[in-house]
KELUMMI-546222 format. One record per residue: residue number from 1; chain; x, y, z of N, C-alpha, C in turn. Coordinates in Angstrom, 3 decimals, decimal comma. Layout:
<pts>
PT resi chain       nu       nv       nw      cau      cav      caw       cu       cv       cw
PT  NUM     A        X        Y        Z        X        Y        Z        X        Y        Z
...
</pts>
This chain:
<pts>
PT resi chain       nu       nv       nw      cau      cav      caw       cu       cv       cw
PT    1     A  -30,981   31,423   13,416  -30,789   31,800   12,030  -29,321   31,619   11,628
PT    2     A  -28,410   31,876   12,593  -26,984   31,745   12,317  -26,621   30,295   12,040
PT    3     A  -27,208   29,383   12,811  -26,891   27,972   12,599  -27,459   27,471   11,272
PT    4     A  -28,585   28,012   10,842  -29,166   27,620    9,557  -28,255   28,067    8,430
PT    5     A  -27,750   29,292    8,513  -26,849   29,775    7,458  -25,525   29,013    7,486
PT    6     A  -25,043   28,669    8,674  -23,820   27,870    8,762  -24,042   26,486    8,162
PT    7     A  -25,201   25,907    8,450  -25,525   24,589    7,913  -25,649   24,639    6,391
PT    8     A  -26,262   25,703    5,871  -26,379   25,857    4,420  -25,010   26,046    3,774
PT    9     A  -24,142   26,808    4,416  -22,794   27,006    3,879  -22,030   25,684    3,867
PT   10     A  -22,175   24,903    4,939  -21,522   23,591    4,994  -22,080   22,682    3,904
PT   11     A  -23,413   22,698    3,733  -24,042   21,886    2,699  -23,498   22,251    1,325
PT   12     A  -23,400   23,525    1,030  -22,929   23,955   -0,286  -21,465   23,575   -0,513
PT   13     A  -20,635   23,637    0,521  -19,232   23,198    0,394  -19,162   21,697    0,134
PT   14     A  -19,941   20,938    0,898  -19,940   19,479    0,729  -20,499   19,086   -0,638
PT   15     A  -21,533   19,774   -1,080  -22,119   19,492   -2,387  -21,108   19,793   -3,491
PT   16     A  -20,384   20,894   -3,362  -19,363   21,237   -4,362  -18,288   20,154   -4,419
PT   17     A  -17,869   19,655   -3,259  -16,878   18,564   -3,236  -17,455   17,288   -3,846
PT   18     A  -18,721   16,997   -3,552  -19,375   15,817   -4,114  -19,437   15,914   -5,642
PT   19     A  -19,782   17,091   -6,153  -19,855   17,277   -7,604  -18,475   17,099   -8,235
PT   20     A  -17,447   17,600   -7,581  -16,080   17,453   -8,093  -15,706   15,965   -8,164
PT   21     A  -15,993   15,209   -7,103  -15,690   13,772   -7,084  -16,517   13,031   -8,131
PT   22     A  -17,785   13,434   -8,308  -18,642   12,803   -9,307  -18,092   13,057  -10,711
PT   23     A  -17,605   14,260  -10,958  -17,005   14,583  -12,254  -15,775   13,712  -12,505
PT   24     A  -14,911   13,568  -11,480  -13,717   12,720  -11,605  -14,119   11,273  -11,886
PT   25     A  -15,104   10,771  -11,167  -15,578    9,407  -11,356  -16,123    9,212  -12,770
PT   26     A  -16,898   10,167  -13,238  -17,491   10,100  -14,565  -16,416   10,053  -15,643
PT   27     A  -15,395   10,887  -15,518  -14,342   10,958  -16,530  -13,412    9,748  -16,436
PT   28     A  -12,939    9,442  -15,235  -11,959    8,366  -15,076  -12,528    6,988  -15,393
PT   29     A  -13,784    6,768  -15,059  -14,381    5,441  -15,244  -15,315    5,375  -16,446
PT   30     A  -15,474    6,480  -17,144  -16,339    6,551  -18,314  -17,739    6,025  -17,992
PT   31     A  -18,340    6,607  -16,963  -19,686    6,223  -16,548  -20,564    7,471  -16,492
PT   32     A  -21,852    7,249  -16,622  -22,814    8,342  -16,505  -23,143    8,537  -15,034
PT   33     A  -22,962    9,736  -14,543  -23,228   10,033  -13,140  -24,226   11,182  -13,072
PT   34     A  -25,251   10,993  -12,291  -26,225   12,038  -12,032  -26,502   12,084  -10,540
PT   35     A  -26,647   13,281  -10,016  -26,880   13,429   -8,579  -28,130   14,277   -8,360
PT   36     A  -28,967   13,798   -7,459  -30,146   14,549   -7,038  -30,067   14,670   -5,518
PT   37     A  -30,131   15,904   -5,029  -30,044   16,144   -3,587  -31,309   16,874   -3,148
PT   38     A  -32,015   16,254   -2,208  -33,213   16,877   -1,643  -32,836   17,521   -0,317
PT   39     A  -33,083   18,803   -0,196  -32,780   19,532    1,035  -34,064   20,157    1,545
PT   40     A  -34,208   20,166    2,870  -35,415   20,756    3,463  -35,454   22,271    3,267
PT   41     A  -34,273   22,869    3,052  -34,211   24,323    2,893  -34,444   24,768    1,456
PT   42     A  -34,434   23,833    0,514  -34,593   24,168   -0,900  -35,964   23,724   -1,385
PT   43     A  -36,572   24,535   -2,274  -37,884   24,182   -2,812  -37,752   23,131   -3,906
PT   44     A  -36,685   23,226   -4,689  -36,470   22,240   -5,742  -35,163   21,512   -5,432
PT   45     A  -35,064   20,260   -5,842  -33,840   19,509   -5,540  -32,642   20,064   -6,317
PT   46     A  -31,467   19,842   -5,742  -30,225   20,233   -6,399  -29,851   19,080   -7,327
PT   47     A  -29,566   19,386   -8,609  -29,246   18,335   -9,570  -27,909   18,624  -10,231
PT   48     A  -27,175   17,531  -10,475  -25,886   17,651  -11,160  -25,783   16,570  -12,197
PT   49     A  -25,264   16,764  -13,355  -24,652   17,963  -13,913  -25,681   19,000  -14,359
PT   50     A  -26,861   18,535  -14,781  -27,959   19,450  -15,092  -29,253   18,654  -14,952
PT   51     A  -30,364   19,371  -14,894  -31,644   18,675  -14,748  -31,904   17,785  -15,965
PT   52     A  -31,597   18,277  -17,131  -31,811   17,505  -18,363  -30,982   16,236  -18,365
PT   53     A  -29,702   16,351  -18,024  -28,815   15,190  -18,030  -29,245   14,178  -16,964
PT   54     A  -29,634   14,643  -15,789  -30,095   13,746  -14,719  -31,344   13,006  -15,169
PT   55     A  -32,260   13,694  -15,841  -33,473   13,037  -16,349  -33,113   11,953  -17,369
PT   56     A  -32,154   12,255  -18,261  -31,729   11,265  -19,264  -31,149   10,024  -18,585
PT   57     A  -30,284   10,224  -17,609  -29,642    9,108  -16,908  -30,695    8,280  -16,171
PT   58     A  -31,610    8,957  -15,476  -32,653    8,265  -14,720  -33,599    7,503  -15,645
PT   59     A  -33,975    8,112  -16,775  -34,848    7,450  -17,743  -34,163    6,217  -18,323
PT   60     A  -32,871    6,348  -18,627  -32,108    5,210  -19,156  -32,057    4,085  -18,133
PT   61     A  -31,813    4,429  -16,886  -31,735    3,415  -15,823  -33,086    2,727  -15,625
PT   62     A  -34,143    3,508  -15,533  -35,471    2,937  -15,290  -36,000    2,182  -16,502
PT   63     A  -35,452    2,439  -17,692  -35,866    1,737  -18,894  -35,290    0,335  -18,991
PT   64     A  -34,380    0,006  -18,134  -33,779   -1,332  -18,139  -34,655   -2,299  -17,341
PT   65     A  -34,447   -3,577  -17,603  -35,212   -4,588  -16,863  -34,737   -4,633  -15,414
PT   66     A  -35,559   -5,211  -14,569  -35,208   -5,355  -13,146  -33,920   -6,155  -12,994
PT   67     A  -33,768   -7,182  -13,828  -32,566   -8,013  -13,779  -31,321   -7,188  -14,118
PT   68     A  -31,383   -6,384  -15,179  -30,234   -5,560  -15,573  -29,878   -4,533  -14,500
PT   69     A  -30,902   -4,006  -13,841  -30,638   -2,986  -12,822  -30,012   -3,570  -11,569
PT   70     A  -30,294   -4,836  -11,280  -29,840   -5,386   -9,995  -28,723   -6,415  -10,112
PT   71     A  -28,298   -6,784  -11,330  -27,318   -7,868  -11,443  -25,957   -7,496  -10,859
PT   72     A  -25,599   -6,231  -10,864  -24,326   -5,827  -10,269  -24,522   -5,018   -8,985
PT   73     A  -25,730   -5,017   -8,506  -26,052   -4,270   -7,298  -25,428   -4,933   -6,073
PT   74     A  -24,757   -4,156   -5,270  -24,178   -4,662   -4,030  -24,802   -3,868   -2,886
PT   75     A  -25,480   -4,576   -2,022  -26,066   -3,921   -0,859  -24,989   -3,704    0,189
PT   76     A  -25,109   -2,619    0,904  -24,116   -2,293    1,925  -23,992   -3,409    2,958
PT   77     A  -25,116   -3,990    3,336  -25,101   -5,070    4,322  -24,319   -6,282    3,796
PT   78     A  -24,529   -6,597    2,497  -23,807   -7,731    1,899  -22,312   -7,455    1,851
PT   79     A  -21,964   -6,233    1,500  -20,554   -5,845    1,452  -19,914   -5,984    2,835
PT   80     A  -20,596   -5,475    3,849  -20,061   -5,558    5,212  -19,982   -6,998    5,692
PT   81     A  -20,973   -7,802    5,343  -20,969   -9,215    5,729  -19,764   -9,927    5,095
PT   82     A  -19,516   -9,655    3,825  -18,376  -10,273    3,140  -17,054   -9,850    3,780
PT   83     A  -16,928   -8,571    4,105  -15,707   -8,083    4,766  -15,537   -8,754    6,121
PT   84     A  -16,630   -8,888    6,851  -16,594   -9,511    8,169  -16,201  -10,985    8,061
PT   85     A  -16,742  -11,679    7,064  -16,395  -13,085    6,865  -14,922  -13,241    6,504
PT   86     A  -14,397  -12,349    5,677  -12,971  -12,391    5,324  -12,110  -12,171    6,562
PT   87     A  -12,497  -11,207    7,382  -11,744  -10,920    8,604  -11,820  -12,105    9,571
PT   88     A  -12,995  -12,715    9,678  -13,156  -13,875   10,562  -12,289  -15,034   10,079
PT   89     A  -12,226  -15,250    8,776  -11,384  -16,313    8,216   -9,914  -16,030    8,494
PT   90     A   -9,523  -14,767    8,353   -8,141  -14,367    8,638   -7,799  -14,631   10,108
PT   91     A   -8,706  -14,302   11,006   -8,492  -14,524   12,444   -8,439  -16,021   12,744
PT   92     A   -9,319  -16,792   12,095   -9,329  -18,241   12,301   -7,994  -18,856   11,876
PT   93     A   -7,470  -18,419   10,729   -6,177  -18,944   10,257   -5,053  -18,556   11,207
PT   94     A   -5,079  -17,326   11,706   -4,054  -16,874   12,635   -4,142  -17,673   13,940
PT   95     A   -5,363  -17,926   14,388   -5,573  -18,712   15,611   -5,045  -20,139   15,428
PT   96     A   -5,330  -20,721   14,265   -4,858  -22,080   13,966   -3,331  -22,118   13,937
PT   97     A   -2,738  -21,113   13,339   -1,264  -21,058   13,277   -0,673  -20,944   14,680
PT   98     A   -1,281  -20,103   15,505   -0,772  -19,939   16,873   -0,918  -21,241   17,662
PT   99     A   -2,029  -21,954   17,454   -2,241  -23,223   18,138   -1,172  -24,236   17,707
PT  100     A   -0,877  -24,261   16,410    0,138  -25,196   15,908    1,530  -24,821   16,434
PT  101     A    1,804  -23,523   16,533    3,083  -23,076   17,111    3,186  -23,555   18,559
PT  102     A    2,081  -23,440   19,286    2,063  -23,884   20,678    2,314  -25,394   20,764
PT  103     A    1,620  -26,174   19,932    1,818  -27,626   19,926    3,252  -27,980   19,532
PT  104     A    3,790  -27,262   18,564    5,170  -27,486   18,126    6,133  -27,287   19,300
PT  105     A    5,921  -26,199   20,031    6,764  -25,926   21,201    6,568  -26,986   22,286
PT  106     A    5,324  -27,458   22,457    5,063  -28,510   23,442    5,799  -29,797   23,071
PT  107     A    5,834  -30,122   21,784    6,565  -31,310   21,344    8,057  -31,166   21,628
PT  108     A    8,590  -29,981   21,394   10,002  -29,736   21,670   10,281  -29,881   23,167
PT  109     A    9,323  -29,489   23,991    9,500  -29,545   25,448    9,272  -30,956   26,003
PT  110     A    8,898  -31,909   25,139    8,792  -33,278   25,612    7,425  -33,900   25,501
PT  111     A    6,438  -33,210   24,987    5,107  -33,789   24,830    5,175  -34,944   23,821
PT  112     A    4,429  -35,980   24,066    4,434  -37,142   23,174    3,588  -36,870   21,945
PT  113     A    4,084  -37,235   20,800    3,354  -37,069   19,548    2,091  -37,922   19,539
PT  114     A    2,049  -38,969   20,364    0,895  -39,860   20,430   -0,293  -39,224   21,156
PT  115     A   -0,051  -38,064   21,808   -1,143  -37,358   22,483   -1,950  -36,479   21,521
PT  116     A   -1,520  -36,395   20,268   -2,171  -35,514   19,295   -3,174  -36,300   18,452
PT  117     A   -4,243  -35,590   18,027   -5,199  -36,231   17,129   -4,781  -35,987   15,667
PT  118     A   -5,525  -36,551   14,729   -5,161  -36,485   13,312   -5,145  -35,042   12,798
PT  119     A   -6,101  -34,233   13,213   -6,175  -32,832   12,770   -4,958  -32,045   13,260
PT  120     A   -4,568  -32,263   14,505   -3,391  -31,583   15,044   -2,134  -32,018   14,305
PT  121     A   -2,037  -33,311   13,983   -0,879  -33,798   13,232   -0,817  -33,163   11,840
PT  122     A   -1,970  -33,062   11,168   -1,997  -32,413    9,853   -1,556  -30,955    9,968
PT  123     A   -2,027  -30,279   11,006   -1,633  -28,880   11,222   -0,142  -28,755   11,473
PT  124     A    0,425  -29,677   12,247    1,863  -29,642   12,511    2,676  -29,936   11,256
PT  125     A    2,199  -30,838   10,421    2,889  -31,119    9,157    2,876  -29,877    8,271
PT  126     A    1,736  -29,211    8,235    1,619  -27,974    7,453    2,580  -26,919    8,002
PT  127     A    2,634  -26,779    9,319    3,525  -25,815    9,951    4,984  -26,152    9,659
PT  128     A    5,334  -27,420    9,753    6,709  -27,842    9,480    7,081  -27,547    8,029
PT  129     A    6,149  -27,758    7,119    6,398  -27,463    5,703    6,636  -25,973    5,501
PT  130     A    5,824  -25,151    6,159    6,012  -23,702    6,058    7,350  -23,266    6,637
PT  131     A    7,701  -23,832    7,788    8,975  -23,480    8,418   10,150  -23,908    7,538
PT  132     A   10,048  -25,077    6,937   11,104  -25,559    6,050   11,249  -24,629    4,844
PT  133     A   10,128  -24,191    4,279   10,166  -23,279    3,133   10,819  -21,957    3,524
PT  134     A   10,521  -21,468    4,734   11,133  -20,213    5,192   12,638  -20,379    5,378
PT  135     A   13,047  -21,528    5,914   14,479  -21,798    6,102   15,179  -21,844    4,746
PT  136     A   14,575  -22,523    3,779   15,165  -22,615    2,439   15,265  -21,236    1,796
PT  137     A   14,224  -20,426    1,978   14,229  -19,073    1,432   15,350  -18,240    2,058
PT  138     A   15,509  -18,353    3,359   16,565  -17,601    4,051   17,947  -18,087    3,623
PT  139     A   18,100  -19,413    3,441   19,370  -19,957    2,970   19,717  -19,382    1,595
PT  140     A   18,722  -19,286    0,738   18,938  -18,736   -0,606   19,343  -17,267   -0,516
PT  141     A   18,692  -16,500    0,360   19,037  -15,092    0,539   20,478  -14,951    1,012
PT  142     A   20,870  -15,764    1,996   22,234  -15,703    2,509   23,248  -16,092    1,440
PT  143     A   22,920  -17,092    0,638   23,799  -17,523   -0,441   23,987  -16,393   -1,456
PT  144     A   22,891  -15,723   -1,818   22,964  -14,611   -2,761   23,776  -13,457   -2,189
PT  145     A   23,578  -13,154   -0,902   24,340  -12,086   -0,260   25,825  -12,429   -0,235
PT  146     A   26,138  -13,688    0,039   27,539  -14,121    0,081   28,173  -14,019   -1,304
PT  147     A   27,448  -14,440   -2,340   27,968  -14,347   -3,707   28,179  -12,888   -4,094
PT  148     A   27,268  -12,037   -3,714   27,389  -10,611   -4,010   28,621  -10,039   -3,315
PT  149     A   28,820  -10,429   -2,056   29,972   -9,956   -1,295   31,269  -10,447   -1,922
PT  150     A   31,310  -11,720   -2,338   32,509  -12,260   -2,984   32,799  -11,529   -4,289
PT  151     A   31,780  -11,224   -5,051   31,964  -10,487   -6,304   32,492   -9,084   -6,051
PT  152     A   31,992   -8,449   -4,996   32,468   -7,107   -4,664   33,916   -7,152   -4,185
PT  153     A   34,302   -8,203   -3,467   35,677   -8,331   -2,982   36,647   -8,609   -4,120
PT  154     A   36,215   -9,318   -5,168   37,079   -9,629   -6,309   37,422   -8,392   -7,117
PT  155     A   36,526   -7,463   -7,222   36,752   -6,257   -8,015   37,307   -5,180   -7,094
PT  156     A   38,630   -4,988   -7,142   39,286   -3,971   -6,328   39,375   -2,689   -7,153
PT  157     A   38,910   -1,571   -6,649   39,012   -0,329   -7,415   40,473    0,098   -7,527
PT  158     A   40,847    0,524   -8,716   42,211    0,997   -8,969   42,204    2,494   -8,789
PT  159     A   43,141    2,984   -7,941   43,192    4,420   -7,693   43,929    5,093   -8,834
PT  160     A   43,417    6,212   -9,329   44,072    6,914  -10,433   45,377    7,533   -9,953
PT  161     A   46,358    7,680  -10,867   47,630    8,306  -10,477   47,414    9,766  -10,105
PT  162     A   48,249   10,249   -9,166   48,160   11,627   -8,703   48,863   12,513   -9,717
PT  163     A   48,247   13,621  -10,081   48,834   14,547  -11,055   50,131   15,126  -10,501
PT  164     A   51,157   15,223  -11,331   52,426   15,803  -10,892   53,365   14,773  -10,325
PT  165     A   52,976   13,565  -10,242   53,851   12,512   -9,733   54,126   12,670   -8,270
PT  166     A   55,253   12,053   -7,803   55,590   12,096   -6,398   56,824   12,939   -6,124
PT  167     A   57,101   13,885   -7,014   58,306   14,690   -6,842   58,148   15,727   -5,758
PT  168     A   56,945   15,957   -5,340   56,722   16,919   -4,262   56,654   18,332   -4,772
PT  169     A   56,768   18,493   -6,059   56,728   19,841   -6,613   55,313   20,347   -6,571
PT  170     A   55,155   21,468   -6,013   53,838   22,074   -5,917   53,768   23,263   -6,842
PT  171     A   52,837   24,109   -6,662   52,717   25,301   -7,499   53,870   26,262   -7,219
PT  172     A   54,262   26,998   -8,230   55,338   27,983   -8,092   54,898   29,074   -7,144
PT  173     A   55,799   29,574   -6,270   55,414   30,665   -5,371   55,174   31,940   -6,153
PT  174     A   54,203   32,686   -5,729   53,885   33,961   -6,372   54,897   34,998   -5,973
PT  175     A   55,014   36,060   -6,799   55,952   37,128   -6,458   55,548   37,761   -5,147
PT  176     A   56,519   38,110   -4,370   56,250   38,738   -3,088   56,115   37,743   -1,960
PT  177     A   56,159   36,407   -2,240   56,102   35,441   -1,174   57,445   35,421   -0,470
PT  178     A   57,444   35,212    0,791   58,680   35,147    1,571   59,070   33,722    1,864
PT  179     A   58,852   32,846    0,925   59,212   31,455    1,131   60,732   31,283    1,112
PT  180     A   61,403   32,064    0,335   62,862   31,955    0,233   63,462   33,126    1,001
PT  181     A   63,418   33,084    2,279   63,847   34,199    3,134   65,333   34,434    3,079
PT  182     A   66,161   33,434    2,747   67,598   33,592    2,758   68,140   34,295    1,547
PT  183     A   67,387   34,432    0,486   67,838   35,066   -0,733   67,576   36,548   -0,675
PT  184     A   68,315   37,348   -1,348   68,163   38,782   -1,542   68,034   39,564   -0,269
PT  185     A   68,708   39,309    0,729   68,671   40,149    1,924   69,937   40,823    2,114
</pts>
């Protein structure tokens, strides 16, 4: 019985959080949101925002054609497949880049360019173009940093004059100071 009450308390906390998120989604995105939750412990389903509003939303949805209901539908499997394909493409590009880096290093170490096929040569040309662009970008950064440094060196800050000049005169001694010990003894 204790675990059932704990489970119900957890359900009610999670449902409250779900309703809060649904409210935020409804307001921020200006969409109609209705939630129906079927629980084995409840005789009637839990509905948000109200039973009437959920019925209106459901009736509106079911009143649309099959095409209208499914044209923007994204199945979880399709979403995951697309993410997986994007990740696979990213890995393939990284693998190709690493292979070209390896071939580039092999050429530097003395491998003959005549040992490469047309695809490898195209990949190396692409890699060389990328490396050249990075070098040009770095050259531009260094040039800008150098110009900035030269501009900062040209503008020397002028120090303001010290108040009171350089006479060494400081504040007058207060009465009772023994700075002038030789007087009045």
